Phi, psi and omega in degrees: 000174181288157174280149183290136174226178181247123178271329183198163178215144177230134358294152181292151177304133177085002182279164175249128186249121185283335183285148178286338181215132184218139174284137181257125186244128173255123176273117184265152183275346178218148179293145179245164179269113185299337179282352183245031171267112184289149173301138181082012177298327179242127178244125178242130181226130176263140182295337179254329190253358180075203185296137182247117180284159178182176181257150177244132178227146178255129179245095191296326183295324180263353183060042180249132168258115185251139174250123183249104183296146181276345181218168180288154172281157176273142176303137177085358181265159173257128180253129179244125180239125187237132173257124175269107184292342176287348184262005174233151181235143175290169178301330178279000176092014179260132176271159178276188178219148178081192182226155173232136181215164174220146175234133178220161187248140176255116185289000000 
């Protein structure tokens, strides 16, 4: 099967997010094996608060890999969330390549 790539991401790059905490969703081009998501596949960093821990979940019906932050973002910071495609594998055992990221601002 095809290697996993990212077709879209929410929140979109450059967007302004009113919520203090928002799940970040990567829409993948191929289904992945949830047992083969490496720790650290998703890295979230706030410009004011530094690295943001969180949980990663795979939603097969929507083909969404979601990052759920464990704490609120700080007002005025820019949050960058990056998915390392080499750290996930498709159901067929193929890892992706490169990275996909989004940055959004919290007013």
